[in-house]
VOMI-457804 format. One record per residue (C-alpha): residue in three letters; x, y, z. Coordinates in Angstrom, 2 decimals. Layout:
N
r ALA; px X; py Y; pz Z
...
This chain:
314
r MET; px -16.23; py -6.37; pz 22.58
r THR; px -13.58; py -9.09; pz 22.49
r LEU; px -10.53; py -8.54; pz 20.31
r GLU; px -10.44; py -10.61; pz 17.13
r PRO; px -7.48; py -11.43; pz 14.84
r LEU; px -6.79; py -8.71; pz 12.29
r ALA; px -6.21; py -9.04; pz 8.55
r ARG; px -2.60; py -10.05; pz 7.88
r PRO; px -0.64; py -8.82; pz 4.86
r ALA; px 1.30; py -10.95; pz 2.41
r ARG; px 4.91; py -11.84; pz 3.07
r LEU; px 7.60; py -10.24; pz 0.96
r ARG; px 9.36; py -11.85; pz -1.98
r PRO; px 12.76; py -11.02; pz -3.47
r GLY; px 12.51; py -7.81; pz -5.44
r ALA; px 9.58; py -6.46; pz -3.39
r ARG; px 9.20; py -2.68; pz -3.47
r VAL; px 9.17; py -1.11; pz -0.02
r ALA; px 8.47; py 2.54; pz 0.78
r VAL; px 10.36; py 4.23; pz 3.63
r VAL; px 8.41; py 7.00; pz 5.36
r ALA; px 9.07; py 9.36; pz 8.28
r PRO; px 5.79; py 9.96; pz 10.15
r SER; px 7.47; py 11.44; pz 13.22
r GLY; px 10.94; py 12.88; pz 13.82
r PRO; px 13.60; py 14.06; pz 11.32
r VAL; px 15.86; py 11.42; pz 9.83
r PRO; px 19.66; py 11.77; pz 9.44
r ALA; px 20.43; py 11.21; pz 5.76
r GLU; px 23.55; py 9.15; pz 6.47
r ARG; px 21.67; py 6.70; pz 8.68
r MET; px 18.88; py 6.48; pz 6.13
r GLU; px 21.34; py 5.49; pz 3.42
r ARG; px 22.94; py 2.83; pz 5.61
r GLY; px 19.50; py 1.37; pz 6.31
r LEU; px 18.61; py 1.38; pz 2.62
r GLU; px 21.80; py -0.50; pz 1.83
r LEU; px 20.81; py -3.21; pz 4.32
r LEU; px 17.43; py -3.54; pz 2.66
r ARG; px 19.01; py -3.74; pz -0.79
r GLY; px 21.22; py -6.51; pz 0.56
r TRP; px 18.01; py -8.43; pz 1.33
r ASP; px 17.06; py -8.13; pz -2.36
r LEU; px 14.39; py -5.53; pz -1.61
r ASP; px 13.76; py -2.40; pz -3.67
r PRO; px 13.50; py 0.47; pz -1.14
r VAL; px 12.02; py 3.80; pz -2.25
r VAL; px 12.32; py 6.86; pz -0.01
r ALA; px 9.08; py 8.85; pz 0.31
r PRO; px 9.28; py 12.42; pz -1.05
r HIS; px 9.32; py 14.12; pz 2.37
r ALA; px 11.11; py 11.45; pz 4.43
r LEU; px 14.28; py 13.54; pz 4.76
r ASP; px 12.51; py 16.83; pz 5.45
r THR; px 12.78; py 18.83; pz 8.67
r HIS; px 10.01; py 21.20; pz 9.72
r PRO; px 11.26; py 24.80; pz 9.25
r GLU; px 10.07; py 25.98; pz 12.69
r LEU; px 9.64; py 22.76; pz 14.67
r GLY; px 12.89; py 20.88; pz 14.30
r HIS; px 11.58; py 17.85; pz 16.17
r LEU; px 9.32; py 17.00; pz 13.20
r ALA; px 10.20; py 15.44; pz 9.85
r GLY; px 8.44; py 18.11; pz 7.80
r ALA; px 4.88; py 19.41; pz 7.88
r ASP; px 2.09; py 17.25; pz 9.26
r GLU; px 0.31; py 17.27; pz 5.89
r ASP; px 3.44; py 16.12; pz 4.04
r ARG; px 4.18; py 13.30; pz 6.46
r ALA; px 0.58; py 12.12; pz 6.21
r ARG; px 0.60; py 12.37; pz 2.41
r ASP; px 3.78; py 10.29; pz 2.18
r LEU; px 2.26; py 7.48; pz 4.23
r GLN; px -1.10; py 7.53; pz 2.47
r GLU; px 0.34; py 7.62; pz -1.04
r ALA; px 2.72; py 4.78; pz -0.26
r TRP; px -0.09; py 2.71; pz 1.22
r CYS; px -2.44; py 3.30; pz -1.67
r ASP; px 0.22; py 2.68; pz -4.34
r PRO; px -0.40; py -0.86; pz -5.66
r SER; px 3.27; py -1.20; pz -6.64
r VAL; px 4.38; py -0.86; pz -2.99
r ASP; px 4.43; py -4.11; pz -1.01
r ALA; px 5.47; py -2.73; pz 2.39
r VAL; px 5.76; py 0.55; pz 4.27
r LEU; px 8.68; py 0.82; pz 6.68
r CYS; px 9.16; py 3.69; pz 9.09
r ALA; px 12.56; py 5.40; pz 9.20
r ARG; px 12.42; py 6.33; pz 12.87
r GLY; px 10.12; py 7.28; pz 15.74
r GLY; px 10.57; py 10.37; pz 17.87
r TYR; px 7.45; py 12.53; pz 17.99
r GLY; px 4.75; py 13.59; pz 15.56
r ALA; px 2.46; py 10.67; pz 14.72
r HIS; px -0.31; py 12.07; pz 16.92
r ARG; px -0.23; py 15.25; pz 14.85
r MET; px -0.79; py 13.53; pz 11.50
r VAL; px -2.83; py 10.38; pz 12.23
r ASP; px -6.18; py 12.17; pz 11.78
r LEU; px -5.05; py 13.68; pz 8.46
r LEU; px -4.95; py 10.24; pz 6.83
r ASP; px -7.89; py 9.05; pz 4.73
r TRP; px -8.52; py 5.81; pz 6.56
r SER; px -11.34; py 4.81; pz 4.23
r ALA; px -8.97; py 4.93; pz 1.26
r MET; px -6.25; py 3.08; pz 3.16
r ARG; px -8.68; py 0.41; pz 4.31
r ALA; px -9.84; py -0.02; pz 0.70
r ALA; px -6.22; py -0.49; pz -0.42
r GLY; px -6.01; py -3.59; pz 1.78
r PRO; px -3.37; py -4.77; pz 4.27
r LYS; px 0.36; py -4.30; pz 3.67
r VAL; px 3.44; py -4.90; pz 5.75
r PHE; px 3.88; py -1.95; pz 8.13
r VAL; px 6.87; py -1.80; pz 10.50
r GLY; px 7.85; py 0.57; pz 13.30
r TYR; px 7.74; py 1.14; pz 17.05
r SER; px 8.07; py 3.94; pz 19.63
r ASP; px 6.00; py 6.93; pz 18.37
r ILE; px 4.69; py 4.65; pz 15.61
r THR; px 2.51; py 3.04; pz 18.31
r VAL; px -0.11; py 5.67; pz 17.43
r LEU; px -0.23; py 4.34; pz 13.86
r HIS; px -0.27; py 0.69; pz 14.96
r GLU; px -3.38; py 1.45; pz 16.99
r ALA; px -4.95; py 3.36; pz 14.11
r PHE; px -4.31; py 0.56; pz 11.60
r ALA; px -5.90; py -1.89; pz 14.04
r LEU; px -8.93; py 0.20; pz 14.98
r ARG; px -9.65; py 2.12; pz 11.77
r ALA; px -8.55; py -0.36; pz 9.11
r GLY; px -8.57; py -3.76; pz 10.80
r PHE; px -4.99; py -4.52; pz 9.72
r SER; px -2.27; py -6.42; pz 11.53
r THR; px 1.09; py -4.63; pz 11.74
r LEU; px 4.64; py -5.33; pz 12.94
r HIS; px 6.16; py -3.78; pz 16.05
r GLY; px 9.72; py -3.87; pz 14.77
r PRO; px 12.94; py -1.97; pz 14.07
r MET; px 13.07; py 1.09; pz 11.87
r VAL; px 15.31; py 1.67; pz 8.89
r ALA; px 17.41; py 4.58; pz 10.18
r THR; px 17.78; py 3.54; pz 13.83
r GLU; px 21.03; py 2.41; pz 15.43
r VAL; px 19.61; py -0.89; pz 16.68
r PHE; px 18.66; py -1.87; pz 13.12
r LEU; px 21.97; py -0.71; pz 11.69
r LYS; px 24.18; py -2.39; pz 14.29
r ASP; px 22.47; py -5.42; pz 15.87
r ALA; px 22.58; py -8.65; pz 13.88
r ALA; px 19.83; py -10.33; pz 15.94
r THR; px 17.50; py -7.39; pz 15.29
r GLN; px 18.20; py -7.52; pz 11.56
r GLN; px 17.71; py -11.26; pz 11.36
r ALA; px 14.44; py -11.18; pz 13.30
r LEU; px 12.95; py -8.63; pz 10.92
r ARG; px 14.29; py -10.31; pz 7.80
r SER; px 12.92; py -13.69; pz 8.85
r THR; px 9.55; py -12.17; pz 9.71
r LEU; px 9.30; py -10.48; pz 6.31
r PHE; px 10.33; py -13.48; pz 4.19
r GLU; px 9.87; py -16.63; pz 6.32
r PRO; px 7.46; py -15.76; pz 9.15
r GLU; px 6.95; py -19.42; pz 10.10
r SER; px 10.57; py -19.50; pz 11.30
r VAL; px 10.05; py -16.85; pz 13.99
r GLN; px 6.72; py -17.66; pz 15.56
r VAL; px 8.34; py -18.25; pz 18.97
r LEU; px 9.76; py -15.06; pz 20.45
r GLY; px 11.80; py -14.36; pz 23.56
r LEU; px 15.39; py -13.64; pz 24.52
r GLU; px 17.06; py -15.71; pz 27.22
r ALA; px 16.71; py -12.77; pz 29.64
r ALA; px 12.90; py -12.99; pz 29.55
r ALA; px 11.52; py -13.78; pz 32.99
r ALA; px 8.15; py -14.21; pz 34.69
r LEU; px 7.20; py -11.23; pz 36.83
r VAL; px 3.89; py -13.02; pz 37.40
r PRO; px 3.91; py -16.67; pz 36.25
r GLY; px 1.15; py -18.27; pz 34.22
r THR; px -0.11; py -18.92; pz 30.72
r ALA; px -2.24; py -16.54; pz 28.68
r ARG; px -3.87; py -16.48; pz 25.26
r GLY; px -4.94; py -13.37; pz 23.43
r ILE; px -4.62; py -11.01; pz 20.48
r THR; px -1.50; py -8.85; pz 20.58
r TYR; px -1.81; py -5.08; pz 20.70
r GLY; px 0.05; py -2.17; pz 22.28
r GLY; px 3.56; py -0.76; pz 21.99
r CYS; px 5.11; py 2.24; pz 23.70
r ALA; px 3.44; py 2.75; pz 27.08
r SER; px 3.60; py 6.56; pz 27.07
r LEU; px 2.01; py 6.72; pz 23.61
r LEU; px -0.82; py 4.41; pz 24.67
r ALA; px -1.41; py 6.63; pz 27.69
r ALA; px -1.35; py 9.78; pz 25.53
r ASP; px -3.90; py 8.21; pz 23.17
r ALA; px -6.26; py 7.17; pz 25.96
r GLY; px -9.44; py 9.22; pz 26.02
r THR; px -9.06; py 10.63; pz 22.53
r PRO; px -12.05; py 10.17; pz 20.17
r ARG; px -10.54; py 7.26; pz 18.19
r ALA; px -8.80; py 5.50; pz 21.06
r ARG; px -9.31; py 1.86; pz 21.99
r THR; px -12.24; py 1.49; pz 24.37
r SER; px -12.01; py -2.25; pz 24.95
r ALA; px -9.09; py -4.63; pz 25.20
r ARG; px -10.98; py -7.73; pz 26.29
r GLY; px -9.21; py -10.78; pz 24.95
r GLY; px -6.10; py -8.77; pz 24.19
r LEU; px -2.55; py -9.55; pz 25.20
r LEU; px -0.78; py -6.27; pz 25.88
r VAL; px 2.71; py -5.57; pz 24.53
r LEU; px 4.49; py -2.82; pz 26.51
r GLU; px 7.85; py -1.01; pz 26.42
r ASP; px 9.23; py 2.54; pz 26.62
r THR; px 12.35; py 4.67; pz 26.79
r GLY; px 13.55; py 7.65; pz 28.79
r GLU; px 10.81; py 7.49; pz 31.43
r GLU; px 12.06; py 7.54; pz 35.02
r PRO; px 10.32; py 5.15; pz 37.40
r TYR; px 8.00; py 7.81; pz 38.83
r ARG; px 6.92; py 8.84; pz 35.32
r LEU; px 6.43; py 5.21; pz 34.35
r ASP; px 4.30; py 4.83; pz 37.47
r GLY; px 2.15; py 7.72; pz 36.27
r ILE; px 1.84; py 6.28; pz 32.76
r LEU; px 0.74; py 2.86; pz 33.98
r THR; px -1.58; py 4.43; pz 36.55
r ARG; px -3.27; py 6.49; pz 33.82
r LEU; px -3.74; py 3.34; pz 31.75
r ARG; px -5.25; py 1.57; pz 34.75
r ARG; px -7.59; py 4.49; pz 35.46
r THR; px -8.82; py 4.58; pz 31.86
r GLY; px -9.62; py 0.86; pz 32.00
r ALA; px -6.89; py -0.14; pz 29.56
r PHE; px -6.14; py -3.35; pz 31.46
r GLU; px -9.73; py -4.53; pz 31.87
r GLY; px -10.17; py -7.89; pz 30.18
r VAL; px -6.50; py -8.17; pz 29.17
r SER; px -5.28; py -11.76; pz 29.39
r GLY; px -1.59; py -11.03; pz 29.93
r VAL; px 1.16; py -8.44; pz 29.63
r VAL; px 4.51; py -8.92; pz 27.93
r CYS; px 7.14; py -6.26; pz 28.51
r GLY; px 10.10; py -5.44; pz 26.30
r SER; px 12.89; py -3.01; pz 27.10
r TRP; px 12.81; py 0.05; pz 29.35
r GLU; px 15.88; py 1.74; pz 27.91
r ALA; px 17.10; py 4.79; pz 29.87
r CYS; px 14.21; py 4.49; pz 32.32
r GLY; px 16.47; py 4.56; pz 35.34
r PRO; px 17.97; py 1.68; pz 37.34
r TYR; px 16.07; py -1.44; pz 36.37
r GLU; px 15.43; py -2.33; pz 40.00
r GLY; px 13.25; py 0.77; pz 40.22
r VAL; px 11.51; py -0.02; pz 36.94
r ARG; px 10.82; py -3.59; pz 38.04
r ALA; px 9.36; py -2.35; pz 41.33
r VAL; px 6.94; py -0.11; pz 39.41
r LEU; px 5.98; py -2.92; pz 37.02
r ALA; px 5.38; py -5.29; pz 39.93
r ASP; px 3.29; py -2.69; pz 41.75
r ARG; px 1.18; py -1.51; pz 38.78
r LEU; px 0.88; py -4.83; pz 36.89
r GLY; px 1.45; py -7.50; pz 39.50
r GLY; px -1.97; py -7.20; pz 41.08
r LEU; px -3.97; py -7.57; pz 37.87
r GLY; px -4.25; py -11.34; pz 38.32
r ILE; px -2.75; py -12.13; pz 34.90
r PRO; px 0.65; py -13.40; pz 33.71
r VAL; px 3.31; py -10.72; pz 33.22
r VAL; px 6.66; py -11.28; pz 31.50
r GLU; px 9.59; py -8.87; pz 31.56
r GLU; px 12.51; py -8.30; pz 29.18
r LEU; px 11.21; py -10.32; pz 26.24
r GLY; px 13.55; py -8.39; pz 23.91
r PHE; px 11.60; py -5.86; pz 21.84
r GLY; px 11.50; py -2.07; pz 21.80
r HIS; px 14.25; py 0.48; pz 22.44
r GLY; px 16.83; py -1.92; pz 23.89
r PRO; px 20.04; py -3.30; pz 22.38
r THR; px 18.00; py -5.95; pz 20.53
r ALA; px 14.60; py -5.21; pz 18.98
r LEU; px 12.75; py -8.38; pz 18.06
r THR; px 9.83; py -8.06; pz 15.64
r VAL; px 6.47; py -8.68; pz 17.34
r PRO; px 3.32; py -9.08; pz 15.21
r LEU; px 0.33; py -7.08; pz 16.42
r GLY; px -3.24; py -8.22; pz 15.86
r VAL; px -2.49; py -11.95; pz 15.85
r PRO; px -3.42; py -14.72; pz 18.32
r VAL; px -0.58; py -15.69; pz 20.65
r VAL; px 0.20; py -17.80; pz 23.69
r LEU; px 2.31; py -16.30; pz 26.48
r ASP; px 4.15; py -18.89; pz 28.59
r ALA; px 5.58; py -17.59; pz 31.85
r PRO; px 6.65; py -20.60; pz 33.89
r ALA; px 7.44; py -20.23; pz 37.57
r GLY; px 10.86; py -21.09; pz 38.88
r GLY; px 13.00; py -19.51; pz 36.20
r GLY; px 11.89; py -21.47; pz 33.14
r ARG; px 12.17; py -19.85; pz 29.70
r CYS; px 9.40; py -17.38; pz 28.94
r THR; px 8.11; py -17.22; pz 25.38
r LEU; px 5.51; py -15.51; pz 23.24
r THR; px 4.28; py -17.87; pz 20.52
r ALA; px 2.24; py -16.65; pz 17.57
r GLN; px -0.46; py -19.15; pz 16.64
r VAL; px -0.25; py -18.12; pz 13.00
r PRO; px 2.64; py -16.65; pz 10.98
r ALA; px 2.82; py -12.84; pz 11.11
r LEU; px 2.39; py -12.66; pz 7.33
r ILE; px 0.46; py -14.92; pz 4.99
């Protein structure tokens, strides 16, 4: 089966109500409040989900019980007064709650803006496969990159309100690991989460016609080698038209990371771009998932770009 464009949500307007949820790790209250103030400065009306500041009593790496985190997300999604659902942070835990969501009810509620990355990759894949909705791989409300980096803030704000203005993505550092041009439907996210999802009952079984978005954090080159090898062995790259890589923050010296990327991705016979500027790095551009794009990776040091063929939001 060839990937097709997914249903896009409506763009936000001034005064839009946005719910902030914590599907994964616990959220520092002070960072949450700073993120909310930024959203209020954009003339949005942020509402914190009931359990978004919880911490699991026994498992401190989780933002509350699995059932509570799932309930927060589902109730926000199915609330007709909520225009967008923004994640507070990643961490770990989305795999534990994704199957607790009523995907039939969420699909019936229709598409909404959904933003996150890192552990939220599990939910991006679920929204694509179980609901048919496009989502945004972008910064989260209580993360340092959102709170501190002006380029990250502006990329998300423009995507939410004026998506036509940010259809061409790519920092100056972006470079062709394998030159070429590719067209496809964006999907993907954090490489280790995609590998962890592979082989599970609801996982993606075909990526034909897809353009894979990849990044990660804290994975040394040998672990990254294992992650990409698992994805290759499960057939995750079969039919993929191109790969665009973001940041590999804290994944060891970049020379070692690049060597792994070249070894594991370079022989696929498709264009591969590195350092486009999304993910866990110092700048986190907002990348729409589930939309048709063109990846340009010119040889000889020309600027590499990822161009959405339609605005991320309608």
